[in-house]
Structure formats: structure tokens, C-alpha cells
LUMGUKOL-975327 format. One record per residue (C-alpha): residue number from 1; x negated, y, z negated. Coordinates in steps of 0.001 Angstrom, whole numbers, plus 524288, in hexadecimal, padded with zeros to 5 digits. Each point is the difference from the previous one (the first is absolute). Example, Ala and Ser with C-alpha at 12.3 -4.5 7.8 and 13.67 -1.06 7.14 Angstrom:
<recs>
+-----+-------+-------+-------+
|   k |     x |     y |     z |
+-----+-------+-------+-------+
|   1 | 7CFF4 | 7EE6C | 7E188 |
|   2 | 7FAA6 | 80D70 | 80294 |
+-----+-------+-------+-------+
</recs>
This chain:
<recs>
+-----+-------+-------+-------+
|   k |     x |     y |     z |
+-----+-------+-------+-------+
|   1 | DA9AE | F8796 | 0AF5C |
|   2 | 80598 | 807D5 | 7F4D2 |
|   3 | 7F80F | 8033B | 7F404 |
|   4 | 8040F | 7F7A1 | 7F45B |
|   5 | 7F8CD | 803BB | 7F378 |
|   6 | 7FD9B | 7F477 | 7F6F8 |
|   7 | 8023D | 807A0 | 7F35C |
|   8 | 80E84 | 8023B | 802A8 |
|   9 | 80C67 | 7F7BE | 7FF7F |
|  10 | 809D4 | 7FFE2 | 80B29 |
|  11 | 80E90 | 7FE76 | 8027E |
|  12 | 80613 | 7F944 | 80BB6 |
|  13 | 805D6 | 80D35 | 803CF |
|  14 | 7F22A | 8056F | 801BA |
|  15 | 7FE5E | 80818 | 7F3B9 |
|  16 | 7F349 | 7FF2A | 7F85C |
|  17 | 7FEB5 | 800D6 | 7F13A |
|  18 | 7F424 | 803F4 | 7F818 |
|  19 | 7FFC4 | 7FBE7 | 7F1BD |
|  20 | 7FB42 | 80BD6 | 7F852 |
|  21 | 7FD33 | 7F76B | 7F421 |
|  22 | 808AC | 80786 | 7F69C |
|  23 | 80D8E | 7FABC | 8030C |
|  24 | 80135 | 808F0 | 80BD1 |
|  25 | 7FE18 | 7FD7B | 80E77 |
|  26 | 7FE24 | 8081E | 80C32 |
|  27 | 80803 | 7FC33 | 80C02 |
|  28 | 7FDC8 | 80312 | 80E58 |
|  29 | 8021B | 7FA47 | 80D7E |
|  30 | 7F617 | 7F765 | 806B1 |
|  31 | 7F79B | 80339 | 80BB1 |
|  32 | 807E1 | 7F5D5 | 80782 |
|  33 | 80C9F | 80736 | 7FCA4 |
|  34 | 7FAF2 | 80D60 | 80407 |
|  35 | 7FAF1 | 7FA73 | 80CE2 |
|  36 | 80D47 | 7F9F1 | 802CF |
|  37 | 806E7 | 80CCE | 7FCD6 |
|  38 | 7F77A | 808B6 | 80865 |
|  39 | 7FE6C | 80E81 | 7FD3C |
|  40 | 806B1 | 80300 | 7F303 |
|  41 | 80779 | 80CE4 | 7FFDD |
|  42 | 807D9 | 7FF87 | 7F343 |
|  43 | 7FFCC | 7F8D9 | 7F2F5 |
|  44 | 80B11 | 7FFC9 | 7F5FF |
|  45 | 7FC68 | 7FB46 | 7F260 |
|  46 | 80787 | 7FE63 | 7F331 |
|  47 | 7FFC7 | 80A18 | 7F53A |
|  48 | 7F6FC | 7FEF9 | 7F452 |
|  49 | 8079A | 7F9CF | 7F4D7 |
|  50 | 80883 | 7F7B3 | 808D3 |
|  51 | 7FFE6 | 7F131 | 7FF43 |
|  52 | 7FCFF | 7F6F4 | 80B50 |
|  53 | 803DC | 7F1A5 | 800A2 |
|  54 | 7F8C8 | 7F4F7 | 806BA |
|  55 | 80511 | 7FDC5 | 80DC6 |
|  56 | 8083C | 80C57 | 80078 |
|  57 | 7FDAA | 80BFC | 80871 |
|  58 | 7F864 | 80AF8 | 7F989 |
|  59 | 7FD00 | 808EA | 80B67 |
|  60 | 7FEAF | 801CD | 80EA0 |
|  61 | 7F4C8 | 801F0 | 8096C |
|  62 | 80384 | 8061E | 80D15 |
|  63 | 7F714 | 7FF4C | 80BBE |
|  64 | 8012A | 8041D | 80E1C |
|  65 | 8048E | 7F1FE | 802B2 |
|  66 | 80985 | 7FD18 | 7F4EC |
|  67 | 80466 | 801EE | 7F203 |
|  68 | 7FC14 | 7F51D | 7F6C8 |
|  69 | 804DB | 7FDAC | 7F235 |
|  70 | 7F634 | 7FDFD | 7F510 |
|  71 | 802E6 | 7F485 | 7F703 |
|  72 | 7FB9C | 7FF5D | 7F1E7 |
|  73 | 7F62E | 7F503 | 7FE2B |
|  74 | 801C6 | 80125 | 7F131 |
|  75 | 80981 | 80602 | 7F645 |
|  76 | 7FD01 | 80B9E | 7F76E |
|  77 | 800F3 | 80E70 | 7FCFA |
|  78 | 7FA51 | 8098C | 809CC |
|  79 | 7F521 | 807A6 | 7F947 |
|  80 | 7FAD4 | 80747 | 80BD2 |
|  81 | 80207 | 8022E | 80E7E |
|  82 | 7F5D4 | 803FF | 809E7 |
|  83 | 803A5 | 80E06 | 80351 |
|  84 | 7F55C | 80056 | 80A79 |
|  85 | 8095B | 7F845 | 8088F |
|  86 | 80A21 | 80AF6 | 7FFC9 |
|  87 | 7F6F7 | 80907 | 8078F |
|  88 | 7F75F | 7F5EB | 806B5 |
|  89 | 807D3 | 7F387 | 802AB |
|  90 | 7F604 | 7FC6C | 80A6C |
|  91 | 7F6C6 | 7FCBF | 7F4C3 |
|  92 | 806C6 | 7F2BB | 7FFB2 |
|  93 | 7FA06 | 7FD2B | 80D51 |
|  94 | 7F2A2 | 8052C | 7FC6B |
|  95 | 7FE07 | 7FA7E | 7F25B |
|  96 | 80A80 | 7F61F | 7FBF1 |
|  97 | 7F7FC | 7FA6D | 7F4B9 |
|  98 | 7F9DD | 80C48 | 7FA7E |
|  99 | 805B9 | 80DAC | 800F4 |
| 100 | 80D42 | 7FB8F | 804F5 |
| 101 | 804FA | 7F7E4 | 7F4A0 |
| 102 | 80EB7 | 80182 | 7FE4F |
| 103 | 803CE | 7FECE | 7F1A9 |
| 104 | 7FAE3 | 7FC27 | 7F2A5 |
| 105 | 808D6 | 7F855 | 7F6DF |
| 106 | 7FFEB | 7FA8C | 7F238 |
| 107 | 8031C | 7F192 | 80183 |
| 108 | 80CA3 | 7FB0E | 7FA04 |
| 109 | 7FA75 | 7F21E | 80043 |
| 110 | 7F10E | 7FF85 | 800C2 |
| 111 | 8005E | 7F15F | 80326 |
| 112 | 8075B | 8034F | 80C85 |
| 113 | 7F307 | 8044F | 805F3 |
| 114 | 7FC0D | 7F1B7 | 80127 |
| 115 | 80B59 | 7FD80 | 80960 |
| 116 | 7F962 | 80823 | 80A8C |
| 117 | 7F6A6 | 7FAAC | 80A39 |
| 118 | 7F154 | 80119 | 7FF3F |
| 119 | 7F84E | 804E3 | 80BCF |
| 120 | 7FE12 | 7F259 | 80590 |
| 121 | 80E8E | 7FCDA | 7FF9F |
| 122 | 80372 | 80D3F | 805B3 |
| 123 | 7F628 | 7FE00 | 80B0B |
| 124 | 8070C | 7F341 | 80342 |
| 125 | 80D37 | 806E9 | 7FFE3 |
| 126 | 7FB34 | 80A6C | 80979 |
| 127 | 7F9EC | 7F5A7 | 808E0 |
| 128 | 80CA6 | 7F819 | 8000E |
| 129 | 80808 | 80C1B | 8034D |
| 130 | 7F6CF | 802EB | 80B53 |
| 131 | 80279 | 7F24C | 80546 |
| 132 | 80EE2 | 800F6 | 7FF1A |
+-----+-------+-------+-------+
</recs>
């Protein structure tokens, strides 16, 4: 079973969101997502200063199996990108919730955070996908 930390929020496209408590969030992909992808070999992320919009593509993760688009779980301005992933994309497989975060954004709509799933709901989503 995938790790699903209880302190994060989750999107149905398998991104996690950590509320930093100051109007910013950190976004990454879930353990479930990295397991489904397999060995990650390349990550493309947006530029600092760009804007991402809920539900729209903001990057790509390529693995030995496939390329998978990243979808913005929330809207906002990109404040930082994880440059570790440029040189060590495999970090996504090793540490999806810690060292291998993807981007940090300033939320356009802080209330939007409440639209994401909690860990219990995300666990149900993953279980339902496994049964499909």
C-alpha cells in the first residue's frame, strides 16, 4: 500500500498539497503516482513567476514506462521549483513527500485548498482505482 500522510491534501490526479500556513503551498506527486510511473528519468516544471491554474497542466514527469502530465491542484503564482529534480529526477521515486516536492506557489484563492481531499478520502480513491 502507498504511503498517504495525513497532514496533506490530495487531488484526484495524484498530486499532494502541503499548506505552509502563510498563503503558500508546496505541491508534489503522491507515492501512489510515483509507483505507477516507475523509474522517473526526467521532470519538467514551470518557471518561477509563472501562473498555474487549477486543472491545467503545469509540467511533465517522464519515466522509463511513460510520460505523464502534472495537473495543478490549485491556482497561483509559482514562487519556487525544486531544482534537485533537474539533476536527480529519481528522487521522486525515493522521497515523494520530502526532498522531491515539485513547486511552491502563492495561492490565488486560499479557500480553494478546502476543495482537495483529505488523506482518508484519497485512500478511498486509490483503493477504488485498484479495484477498477
